[in-house]
TIZA-368441 format. One record per residue: residue in one letter; x, y, z of N, C-alpha, C in turn. Coordinates in steps of 0.05 Angstrom, whole numbers, padded with zeros to 5 digits, always signed. Layout:
<nodes>
AXYZXYZXYZ
...
</nodes>
This chain:
<nodes>
M-00268-00244-00120-00241-00242-00107-00230-00213-00112
T-00219-00202-00091-00206-00175-00094-00177-00178-00101
K-00164-00156-00108-00136-00157-00114-00120-00166-00090
A-00128-00156-00066-00114-00164-00041-00117-00194-00036
E-00140-00205-00041-00144-00234-00037-00127-00250-00057
L-00125-00241-00081-00108-00254-00101-00079-00252-00092
G-00071-00228-00082-00044-00224-00073-00037-00242-00050
E-00056-00248-00032-00051-00266-00010-00044-00294-00020
K-00058-00303-00040-00051-00330-00052-00023-00329-00065
L-00017-00308-00079+00009-00306-00092+00031-00304-00072
F+00027-00291-00050+00047-00287-00029+00058-00313-00019
S+00041-00334-00018+00049-00360-00008+00052-00381-00029
D+00053-00373-00054+00055-00392-00076+00084-00398-00083
K+00094-00422-00077+00121-00431-00082+00126-00436-00112
N+00104-00439-00127+00107-00444-00156+00119-00421-00171
L+00121-00398-00158+00132-00374-00171+00162-00373-00168
S+00175-00394-00157+00204-00397-00156+00212-00419-00175
F+00237-00418-00184+00246-00437-00204+00243-00466-00197
N+00251-00473-00172+00249-00501-00163+00223-00506-00148
R+00205-00487-00148+00179-00489-00134+00183-00495-00104
S+00203-00482-00092+00209-00487-00064+00207-00463-00047
Q+00202-00440-00059+00203-00415-00043+00182-00395-00052
S+00170-00382-00033+00150-00361-00039+00158-00336-00024
C+00142-00315-00027+00147-00291-00011+00147-00297+00019
A+00129-00315+00026+00125-00321+00055+00149-00337+00066
T+00165-00348+00049+00189-00363+00059+00208-00344+00073
C+00213-00322+00061+00232-00302+00072+00218-00281+00089
H+00191-00280+00087+00175-00261+00103+00152-00277+00115
D+00159-00294+00135+00141-00313+00146+00120-00299+00164
P+00094-00301+00156+00073-00288+00172+00071-00297+00201
E+00081-00321+00206+00081-00331+00234+00105-00323+00250
R+00124-00309+00238+00148-00301+00252+00155-00272+00249
G+00134-00256+00248+00138-00227+00245+00147-00218+00218
F+00141-00235+00198+00147-00229+00169+00177-00227+00164
I+00193-00244+00179+00221-00246+00173+00227-00274+00164
D+00252-00279+00157+00261-00306+00150+00274-00319+00175
A+00259-00337+00187+00269-00349+00212+00283-00375+00208
R+00289-00382+00183+00302-00407+00176+00332-00406+00184
R+00343-00429+00187+00372-00432+00191+00385-00440+00165
N+00410-00432+00161+00426-00443+00139+00456-00442+00148
D+00474-00445+00129+00502-00447+00136+00513-00422+00149
A+00499-00400+00146+00508-00375+00158+00496-00370+00186
S+00480-00389+00196+00468-00386+00222+00488-00389+00245
D+00482-00375+00266+00499-00377+00291+00484-00396+00309
G+00494-00421+00311+00480-00440+00328+00452-00446+00319
D+00433-00443+00337+00405-00448+00330+00390-00423+00322
R+00405-00401+00318+00392-00376+00311+00386-00374+00281
A+00367-00357+00273+00361-00353+00245+00386-00341+00231
S+00387-00346+00206+00410-00336+00190+00408-00306+00186
P+00431-00292+00185+00431-00263+00179+00422-00257+00151
A+00422-00277+00133+00414-00273+00105+00400-00298+00095
S+00384-00296+00075+00367-00317+00066+00380-00336+00046
L+00372-00361+00047+00379-00381+00028+00361-00380+00004
G+00372-00380-00020+00356-00378-00044+00343-00404-00052
D+00325-00402-00072+00310-00425-00082+00329-00447-00093
N+00353-00439-00102+00372-00459-00113+00385-00476-00091
G+00381-00469-00066+00391-00485-00044+00420-00480-00038
T+00433-00461-00051+00461-00456-00046+00467-00426-00041
S+00453-00408-00055+00459-00380-00053+00449-00369-00026
I+00466-00354-00013+00459-00340+00012+00464-00311+00007
G+00445-00295+00013+00447-00266+00008+00467-00252+00026
D+00468-00225+00023+00487-00210+00038+00473-00190+00056
R+00446-00189+00055+00431-00172+00072+00409-00187+00086
N+00402-00178+00110+00380-00191+00125+00353-00184+00113
A+00336-00204+00111+00309-00199+00101+00293-00182+00120
P+00286-00157+00113+00271-00140+00132+00242-00149+00135
T+00231-00143+00158+00202-00149+00162+00185-00135+00141
A+00163-00148+00133+00144-00136+00115+00122-00122+00132
A+00122-00127+00158+00101-00115+00175+00104-00084+00176
Y+00082-00070+00175+00081-00041+00177+00095-00026+00154
M+00104-00041+00134+00117-00028+00112+00098-00014+00093
A+00072-00019+00096+00052-00005+00080+00053+00025+00085
F+00065+00033+00107+00066+00062+00114+00091+00076+00103
S+00108+00061+00090+00132+00074+00078+00124+00086+00052
K+00125+00112+00050+00117+00126+00025+00135+00120+00002
D+00127+00127-00022+00144+00122-00046+00171+00135-00042
F+00191+00122-00051+00219+00132-00048+00222+00159-00062
A+00233+00178-00048+00236+00205-00059+00256+00220-00041
K+00267+00241-00052+00284+00259-00037+00267+00282-00026
G+00273+00289-00001+00258+00311+00011+00268+00318+00039
T+00252+00331+00054+00259+00338+00081+00237+00329+00099
R+00245+00324+00124+00225+00316+00144+00229+00334+00169
E+00209+00350+00174+00211+00368+00197+00204+00353+00222
R+00224+00347+00239+00219+00332+00263+00203+00349+00283
S+00184+00337+00296+00168+00351+00316+00185+00355+00341
P+00176+00372+00359+00191+00377+00384+00197+00352+00399
S+00179+00332+00399+00183+00307+00413+00205+00291+00401
Q+00212+00296+00376+00232+00281+00361+00259+00296+00361
Q+00259+00321+00369+00284+00337+00367+00300+00334+00393
T+00304+00310+00402+00319+00305+00426+00348+00313+00422
S+00359+00324+00443+00387+00332+00444+00394+00350+00420
G+00375+00367+00413+00381+00387+00392+00381+00377+00364
V+00372+00353+00359+00371+00342+00332+00348+00355+00317
G+00353+00368+00294+00333+00383+00280+00323+00369+00255
E+00317+00384+00234+00305+00374+00210+00323+00354+00195
Y+00309+00334+00183+00324+00315+00166+00321+00323+00137
S+00342+00321+00122+00342+00326+00094+00356+00303+00080
G+00343+00291+00060+00355+00268+00046+00333+00251+00034
Y+00339+00226+00030+00320+00208+00018+00302+00195+00039
L+00277+00189+00031+00257+00178+00049+00241+00156+00035
G+00231+00137+00051+00212+00118+00041+00224+00097+00023
G+00207+00085+00007+00215+00063-00011+00216+00037+00004
Q+00224+00016-00010+00226-00011+00002+00254-00022-00003
F+00261-00043+00011+00288-00054+00013+00305-00036+00031
W+00327-00046+00039+00345-00030+00056+00356-00005+00043
D+00358-00006+00016+00369+00017+00001+00348+00032-00014
G+00322+00025-00010+00300+00040-00023+00298+00037-00053
R+00311+00016-00064+00311+00014-00093+00284+00007-00105
A+00266-00002-00089+00238-00006-00098+00222+00017-00087
K+00208+00032-00105+00195+00056-00096+00171+00050-00078
D+00158+00026-00082+00134+00020-00066+00131-00010-00063
L+00110-00019-00050+00106-00047-00044+00104-00064-00069
A+00091-00055-00089+00088-00070-00114+00116-00074-00127
A+00131-00053-00128+00158-00055-00139+00175-00074-00123
Q+00172-00074-00097+00188-00093-00081+00179-00121-00087
A+00153-00126-00089+00143-00153-00094+00153-00164-00121
G+00159-00146-00140+00168-00155-00166+00198-00161-00167
G+00212-00156-00146+00241-00161-00146+00250-00190-00143
P+00242-00204-00121+00252-00230-00115+00247-00252-00136
P+00224-00254-00149+00220-00276-00167+00241-00279-00189
T+00252-00257-00199+00271-00259-00221+00300-00254-00211
N+00304-00252-00185+00331-00249-00174+00343-00277-00174
P+00366-00281-00187+00378-00308-00189+00386-00319-00162
D+00391-00302-00142+00399-00312-00115+00375-00315-00096
E+00351-00308-00106+00328-00311-00089+00309-00332-00101
M+00288-00324-00115+00269-00344-00125+00278-00355-00152
G+00296-00342-00166+00311-00354-00188+00297-00358-00215
M+00274-00346-00219+00262-00348-00245+00278-00333-00266
P+00281-00344-00291+00298-00332-00311+00289-00305-00321
D+00262-00301-00322+00252-00275-00332+00222-00273-00324
K+00211-00250-00330+00183-00244-00323+00164-00263-00338
A+00170-00268-00362+00152-00286-00378+00150-00313-00365
S+00171-00323-00354+00171-00349-00341+00153-00349-00316
V+00153-00327-00302+00136-00325-00278+00106-00324-00287
V+00101-00309-00308+00074-00307-00319+00064-00335-00329
A+00083-00350-00340+00076-00377-00350+00068-00395-00326
R+00081-00392-00304+00074-00407-00280+00046-00400-00271
I+00039-00374-00273+00012-00365-00265-00009-00378-00283
Q-00002-00381-00308-00022-00392-00327-00025-00422-00325
E-00009-00435-00308-00013-00463-00302-00038-00467-00285
N-00047-00446-00272-00069-00447-00253-00094-00434-00265
E-00114-00449-00270-00138-00438-00283-00152-00417-00265
G-00150-00422-00239-00162-00403-00221-00148-00376-00222
Y-00122-00376-00225-00107-00351-00228-00115-00337-00254
I-00117-00352-00276-00124-00341-00301-00151-00326-00300
T-00170-00339-00288-00197-00327-00285-00195-00301-00268
S-00181-00303-00246-00179-00280-00227-00165-00257-00240
F-00142-00262-00253-00127-00240-00265-00143-00226-00287
K-00158-00242-00303-00174-00230-00324-00197-00213-00313
A-00208-00223-00291-00231-00209-00279-00221-00182-00266
L-00197-00183-00255-00187-00160-00240-00171-00140-00257
Y-00157-00151-00278-00139-00134-00293-00145-00133-00323
G-00167-00146-00331-00176-00144-00359-00171-00170-00374
E-00188-00175-00393-00187-00200-00409-00160-00204-00424
T-00148-00182-00431-00123-00183-00447-00098-00182-00430
I-00100-00185-00404-00077-00182-00387-00053-00200-00394
F-00059-00224-00404-00037-00242-00410-00026-00239-00438
D-00036-00219-00453-00025-00213-00479+00002-00200-00478
D+00008-00188-00455+00034-00174-00451+00046-00185-00425
S+00068-00199-00427+00081-00211-00404+00089-00190-00383
D+00099-00168-00392+00107-00147-00373+00084-00136-00358
A+00062-00132-00372+00038-00122-00358+00027-00143-00339
A+00028-00168-00346+00018-00189-00329+00036-00192-00304
Y+00062-00189-00308+00081-00190-00286+00076-00167-00267
D+00071-00143-00277+00065-00120-00261+00039-00125-00245
A+00021-00139-00257-00005-00145-00243+00000-00164-00220
I+00018-00183-00223+00026-00201-00201+00037-00185-00178
A+00056-00167-00184+00068-00151-00163+00047-00132-00150
D+00030-00121-00167+00009-00103-00156-00009-00117-00137
A-00017-00142-00143-00035-00157-00126-00022-00163-00099
I+00004-00170-00100+00018-00176-00075+00020-00150-00058
G+00026-00128-00072+00027-00102-00058+00000-00095-00046
E-00022-00101-00059-00048-00096-00048-00053-00113-00023
F-00044-00137-00023-00046-00155+00000-00032-00143+00024
E-00008-00133+00019+00008-00122+00041-00002-00095+00051
S-00015-00080+00034-00024-00053+00042-00053-00052+00053
K-00069-00072+00046-00097-00071+00053-00106-00089+00076
N-00088-00105+00086-00095-00124+00107-00083-00115+00134
A-00097-00098+00148-00088-00087+00173-00085-00109+00194
D-00104-00127+00196-00102-00148+00216-00078-00165+00213
V-00068-00168+00189-00045-00185+00184-00019-00170+00186
F-00017-00147+00173+00008-00132+00171+00012-00109+00190
Y-00010-00097+00200-00006-00074+00218-00030-00072+00237
P-00032-00090+00256-00055-00091+00274-00054-00069+00296
F-00031-00058+00302-00029-00038+00324-00042-00048+00350
D-00035-00072+00358-00048-00084+00382-00028-00093+00403
S-00003-00082+00402+00017-00089+00422+00009-00078+00450
K+00024-00087+00470+00019-00076+00497+00022-00045+00498
Y+00041-00035+00482+00045-00007+00480+00019+00006+00470
D+00008-00005+00448-00017+00006+00437-00040+00004+00457
Q-00041-00018+00471-00062-00021+00490-00059-00001+00513
S-00034+00007+00519-00030+00026+00541-00042+00054+00533
L-00043+00059+00507-00054+00085+00498-00084+00087+00500
T-00097+00063+00502-00126+00063+00505-00135+00055+00533
G-00115+00051+00551-00122+00044+00578-00126+00014+00583
D-00122-00002+00562-00126-00031+00564-00102-00045+00575
Y-00080-00031+00578-00056-00042+00591-00042-00019+00605
I-00032-00025+00629-00018-00005+00645+00010-00016+00652
Y+00030+00000+00645+00057-00008+00652+00060-00006+00682
D+00072-00027+00694+00078-00026+00723+00099-00005+00727
P+00093+00016+00742+00112+00038+00746+00139+00030+00756
A+00140+00007+00770+00166-00002+00781+00180-00021+00763
S+00169-00027+00740+00181-00047+00722+00203-00036+00704
P+00222-00053+00696+00242-00044+00676+00229-00033+00650
A+00207-00045+00642+00193-00036+00618+00184-00007+00620
A+00174+00000+00643+00165+00028+00647+00189+00047+00646
L+00211+00039+00658+00235+00055+00657+00244+00058+00628
G+00244+00036+00613+00252+00037+00585+00235+00055+00569
K+00209+00055+00574+00190+00073+00559+00197+00102+00565
T+00203+00108+00591+00210+00135+00598+00236+00144+00585
L+00255+00126+00584+00281+00132+00572+00278+00136+00542
F+00262+00119+00529+00259+00121+00500+00248+00148+00492
F+00229+00158+00506+00217+00184+00499+00230+00208+00512
S+00252+00202+00526+00267+00224+00540+00284+00240+00521
S+00288+00265+00527+00305+00282+00512+00335+00276+00516
D+00340+00257+00535+00368+00249+00540+00378+00230+00519
F+00361+00219+00502+00369+00200+00481+00357+00210+00454
T+00370+00202+00433+00362+00211+00406+00345+00190+00392
C+00334+00171+00407+00317+00150+00395+00295+00161+00377
G+00281+00181+00387+00258+00192+00372+00265+00206+00346
A+00290+00215+00343+00297+00229+00319+00294+00211+00294
C+00300+00185+00297+00298+00166+00275+00276+00146+00278
H+00267+00141+00302+00247+00120+00307+00220+00130+00315
L+00214+00155+00310+00187+00165+00313+00179+00179+00288
L+00155+00172+00278+00145+00185+00254+00124+00206+00260
R+00107+00201+00280+00085+00219+00287+00095+00241+00305
D+00078+00261+00309+00086+00283+00327+00069+00282+00353
N+00055+00260+00357+00039+00258+00381+00045+00232+00395
L+00055+00233+00419+00064+00209+00433+00040+00191+00441
K+00015+00201+00437-00008+00184+00444-00021+00173+00418
D-00008+00176+00396-00019+00167+00370-00015+00137+00367
R-00037+00122+00364-00035+00093+00361-00024+00086+00333
G-00021+00106+00316-00010+00101+00290+00020+00103+00288
E+00034+00105+00310+00063+00107+00310+00076+00082+00298
I+00094+00086+00279+00106+00063+00265+00133+00056+00278
F+00145+00074+00293+00171+00071+00305+00193+00069+00284
T+00190+00083+00263+00211+00088+00244+00204+00114+00229
S+00224+00129+00221+00220+00153+00205+00222+00148+00176
F+00231+00124+00168+00237+00116+00140+00259+00134+00128
E+00276+00145+00146+00299+00160+00136+00322+00141+00130
Y+00344+00152+00119+00368+00136+00113+00392+00148+00128
H+00406+00130+00142+00429+00139+00158+00451+00118+00157
N+00475+00127+00161+00498+00110+00165+00505+00112+00195
I+00501+00090+00210+00508+00091+00238+00534+00076+00244
G+00548+00068+00222+00574+00056+00226+00573+00026+00233
V+00554+00012+00222+00551-00017+00227+00576-00032+00216
P+00587-00050+00232+00610-00065+00222+00602-00086+00201
E+00621-00094+00186+00617-00116+00166+00610-00141+00181
N+00592-00157+00169+00586-00184+00181+00606-00204+00168
T+00629-00206+00181+00650-00223+00169+00642-00253+00170
D+00627-00261+00190+00618-00289+00191+00600-00296+00167
L+00582-00277+00160+00565-00281+00137+00581-00282+00111
R+00599-00263+00108+00616-00262+00084+00633-00286+00081
A+00641-00299+00103+00658-00323+00101+00643-00346+00090
V+00616-00344+00090+00599-00367+00081+00586-00361+00054
N+00578-00336+00049+00562-00331+00025+00578-00326+00000
G+00604-00326+00002+00621-00324-00022+00623-00296-00033
V+00614-00276-00019+00617-00248-00029+00647-00241-00028
A+00656-00227-00048+00684-00220-00051+00694-00206-00026
E+00719-00212-00018+00730-00201+00006+00732-00170+00005
D+00735-00159-00019+00739-00130-00021+00712-00116-00026
F+00690-00131-00026+00664-00118-00030+00656-00101-00006
V+00646-00077-00011+00636-00060+00010+00607-00053+00003
D+00589-00059+00022+00561-00053+00017+00556-00023+00022
L+00552-00008+00000+00549+00021+00002+00521+00030+00006
G+00502+00011+00010+00475+00018+00017+00461+00035-00003
L+00451+00058+00007+00435+00076-00009+00449+00085-00035
A+00476+00086-00034+00491+00095-00058+00489+00075-00080
L+00480+00050-00074+00477+00030-00095+00449+00031-00108
N+00432+00047-00097+00405+00050-00109+00408+00065-00136
P+00399+00052-00158+00403+00065-00184+00388+00091-00187
A+00370+00098-00169+00356+00123-00171+00372+00146-00160
I+00394+00140-00147+00411+00162-00136+00429+00172-00158
P+00429+00198-00163+00446+00210-00184+00476+00205-00177
D+00492+00202-00198+00521+00198-00194+00532+00220-00176
S+00523+00244-00179+00533+00267-00164+00527+00265-00134
E+00508+00247-00126+00501+00245-00098+00509+00219-00086
K+00521+00201-00101+00528+00174-00091+00547+00175-00068
T+00568+00191-00070+00589+00191-00049+00577+00199-00022
E+00560+00220-00022+00549+00229+00003+00528+00210+00015
N+00520+00190+00000+00500+00171+00010+00512+00143+00015
E+00538+00141+00013+00550+00115+00018+00547+00107+00047
G+00539+00082+00051+00536+00071+00077+00510+00076+00091
K+00492+00089+00078+00466+00095+00090+00446+00073+00084
F+00430+00067+00104+00409+00047+00101+00383+00057+00114
K+00361+00046+00105+00335+00055+00115+00331+00047+00144
V+00321+00066+00160+00315+00061+00188+00293+00040+00191
P+00298+00017+00204+00277-00003+00206+00257+00004+00228
T+00233-00008+00226+00213-00005+00247+00222-00020+00272
M+00215-00011+00295+00220-00026+00319+00196-00042+00329
R+00175-00041+00314+00152-00058+00320+00160-00087+00315
N+00154-00104+00334+00161-00133+00334+00191-00138+00334
V+00207-00117+00341+00236-00120+00340+00246-00142+00359
A+00232-00147+00381+00242-00167+00400+00239-00195+00390
V+00224-00199+00368+00220-00226+00357+00230-00228+00328
T+00245-00209+00319+00253-00209+00291+00284-00207+00288
A+00298-00219+00306+00328-00220+00304+00335-00238+00279
P+00358-00234+00268+00380-00216+00276+00376-00188+00266
Y+00395-00170+00273+00391-00141+00270+00412-00128+00252
M+00404-00104+00243+00419-00088+00224+00416-00099+00196
H+00424-00083+00176+00419-00091+00148+00433-00117+00141
N+00454-00124+00155+00470-00148+00149+00467-00169+00171
G+00448-00165+00189+00444-00186+00210+00468-00191+00228
V+00485-00170+00232+00510-00174+00246+00506-00178+00276
F+00483-00170+00287+00478-00174+00316+00455-00192+00320
D+00457-00211+00339+00436-00230+00344+00417-00222+00366
T+00426-00203+00383+00410-00196+00406+00405-00166+00408
L+00384-00158+00421+00378-00130+00426+00399-00118+00445
E+00409-00134+00463+00430-00125+00482+00454-00115+00466
A+00462-00131+00446+00485-00123+00429+00479-00097+00414
V+00455-00095+00403+00447-00071+00388+00449-00046+00405
L+00438-00048+00430+00438-00025+00448+00467-00019+00457
A+00483-00039+00462+00511-00034+00470+00526-00021+00447
F+00518-00028+00422+00531-00016+00399+00525+00014+00398
Y+00501+00022+00406+00495+00051+00406+00511+00066+00427
E+00518+00053+00449+00536+00066+00469+00564+00068+00456
H+00572+00047+00443+00598+00048+00429+00598+00070+00408
A+00576+00073+00393+00574+00093+00372+00574+00121+00383
K+00562+00125+00407+00563+00151+00420+00591+00159+00427
I+00606+00141+00439+00634+00147+00446+00651+00151+00421
R+00646+00135+00401+00661+00138+00376+00656+00166+00364
A+00631+00175+00366+00624+00202+00356+00639+00223+00371
R+00640+00220+00397+00653+00241+00413+00684+00240+00410
Q+00694+00218+00400+00723+00216+00395+00731+00234+00372
Q+00712+00243+00356+00718+00260+00333+00730+00287+00344
N+00720+00296+00367+00730+00321+00379+00750+00316+00402
N+00751+00291+00411+00769+00284+00433+00781+00256+00427
P+00802+00255+00411+00814+00230+00403+00825+00214+00427
Q+00829+00227+00449+00840+00213+00472+00819+00198+00488
L+00794+00203+00481+00772+00190+00496+00772+00160+00491
A+00773+00145+00511+00774+00116+00508+00747+00104+00503
N+00746+00085+00485+00721+00071+00478+00724+00042+00486
T+00714+00036+00510+00718+00009+00521+00693-00008+00520
T+00672+00002+00506+00647-00013+00504+00652-00039+00489
L+00643-00061+00500+00647-00087+00488+00621-00098+00476
N+00624-00114+00455+00601-00128+00444+00595-00151+00462
P+00571-00151+00475+00565-00173+00494+00563-00200+00481
E+00561-00201+00455+00559-00227+00441+00587-00240+00438
T+00607-00223+00437+00635-00234+00433+00653-00227+00456
N+00644-00209+00474+00661-00199+00496+00686-00186+00485
Q+00685-00176+00461+00707-00162+00449+00698-00134+00440
A+00717-00117+00433+00710-00091+00423+00694-00093+00397
F+00677-00074+00392+00662-00073+00367+00681-00068+00344
R+00677-00082+00322+00694-00078+00299+00688-00051+00286
A+00707-00042+00269+00704-00017+00255+00681-00017+00236
A+00671+00007+00230+00649+00009+00211+00657-00001+00183
E+00638-00015+00170+00644-00024+00142+00648+00000+00124
V+00631+00020+00127+00634+00045+00112+00639+00068+00132
D+00663+00078+00133+00670+00098+00154+00665+00126+00145
R+00651+00130+00122+00644+00156+00113+00615+00162+00119
N+00608+00187+00122+00580+00195+00126+00568+00185+00152
I+00583+00176+00171+00572+00166+00196+00559+00190+00210
E+00535+00185+00221+00520+00206+00234+00530+00212+00262
H+00554+00222+00264+00566+00226+00290+00551+00245+00307
E+00540+00267+00295+00526+00287+00311+00501+00274+00323
L+00487+00258+00308+00463+00245+00317+00469+00224+00339
L+00489+00208+00333+00496+00186+00351+00509+00196+00377
G+00523+00219+00375+00536+00230+00398+00518+00246+00416
G+00493+00249+00408+00474+00266+00423+00461+00253+00447
N+00466+00227+00451+00455+00214+00474+00469+00223+00500
D+00455+00238+00517+00467+00250+00540+00472+00231+00563
L+00457+00210+00565+00461+00191+00586+00475+00166+00576
N+00490+00153+00593+00504+00129+00585+00484+00106+00585
L+00489+00087+00567+00472+00063+00565+00485+00042+00584
T+00478+00044+00609+00488+00025+00629+00474-00001+00625
P+00484-00023+00637+00470-00049+00635+00441-00047+00644
E+00435-00031+00665+00408-00028+00675+00391-00014+00654
R+00401+00006+00641+00385+00021+00621+00382+00004+00596
I+00403-00011+00588+00400-00029+00565+00378-00049+00570
K+00377-00061+00594+00356-00079+00601+00329-00066+00600
A+00327-00041+00609+00302-00027+00609+00292-00021+00580
F+00311-00013+00563+00304-00008+00535+00294-00034+00523
E+00308-00056+00527+00299-00081+00515+00271-00089+00525
C+00266-00084+00550+00239-00091+00561+00218-00074+00548
F+00223-00048+00544+00203-00031+00531+00199-00041+00502
L+00220-00047+00488+00218-00056+00460+00202-00082+00458
M+00203-00098+00479+00187-00123+00479+00157-00116+00479
T+00150-00093+00490+00121-00086+00491+00111-00075+00464
L+00129-00073+00444+00121-00065+00417+00114-00089+00400
T+00111-00112+00412+00105-00137+00398+00076-00140+00393
D+00068-00146+00368+00040-00151+00362+00030-00174+00379
K+00004-00173+00386-00007-00194+00403-00003-00222+00392
R-00005-00225+00366-00003-00252+00355+00025-00263+00358
Y+00045-00246+00363+00073-00256+00365+00083-00256+00394
E+00066-00250+00414+00075-00249+00441+00085-00276+00451
S+00075-00298+00440+00084-00325+00448+00113-00330+00439
L+00123-00314+00421+00151-00317+00412+00171-00304+00431
L+00161-00287+00449+00179-00273+00468+00191-00293+00488
D+00214-00286+00497+00228-00302+00517+00212-00300+00543
A+00201-00323+00553+00183-00322+00576+00197-00312+00601
Q+00222-00320+00604+00237-00310+00628+00240-00280+00627
K+00246-00269+00603+00250-00240+00601+00223-00226+00605
V+00202-00238+00597+00175-00225+00601+00171-00222+00631
T+00177-00242+00646+00174-00241+00675+00193-00220+00687
E+00218-00220+00679+00238-00202+00689+00231-00173+00683
C+00219-00169+00660+00212-00142+00651+00186-00131+00663
G+00171-00149+00676+00146-00140+00689+00125-00133+00669
I+00124-00148+00646+00104-00143+00626+00086-00167+00623
</nodes>
């Protein structure tokens, strides 16, 4: 058995939670794009909840469980610069300087292994009291004991911390070494790069593809990692951190018991951020991948939007909001299509990337929003295409 094979077993093992009811796969379901597709009291109708229910059956988190797919490409969390290629410098957007990579929305886990080590001892997630308790659960299984000793040494269980790190390491190996499971690169978009799929030139999806890569929009600044538009290795995220002015999810907060005056400061809550830099990083969250985005709702770090239509309309709202900085008289009449009301104010109104958001030169009309959504549907891995809305697939010409 390899470390990755051991990690696969651990990933789905509910015995690693206090009530033996929850595993990594519960909140990162391999059959649903590695998100938590369950419903709970915070769900909107029959939609998945914006935050996950814990092993205790009562705790509901305050952030949306991000997909684990394609996260093997997120480098270790660190501060640095990213020189955007010409194809990513749309509307004059230049070099990025700040924090990059890591795992979780705020990058507090430097890599996949560190991320895997977080949930088991989180009281609101898998609920184990400490690392030693998790290791004790491992030792209930003779097969695990044999495998851990073979892979990590005969004395691995002499030190609970070392054994716990080995558990996390094995899960990290599973996530990073299994391309067919976590990063197959076999969507229709990928197939189009090899000639195995051709976008219908008259389809909304083809228009959306053209718009996405156009210099009229700033999509590529944050959602392109590679510098070659024909690269099958494109992840559709830069792993940068930005504040785009996402509103508070008041519906979620009304259910999960989070204090009314709590403000999610995102990256500024990461303990690795020096005190001297916390203020300038308030409200920033890691840019998510757009791969499988059409089947991994809800959206944003707090799951505040249920549909891609709402997300795209929000970007039109954000563009106008950005331009109001220089023209306060400019009216912002963009409505949230989910509520038919104006978008609420940003939860963190500091550090909003107005220059970036205001750089979209074309308006996101209903036709263009539809086209963008259609293109994003073509970023769906082949195994998840059955989860796409069949009517939209037909309408999009894909």
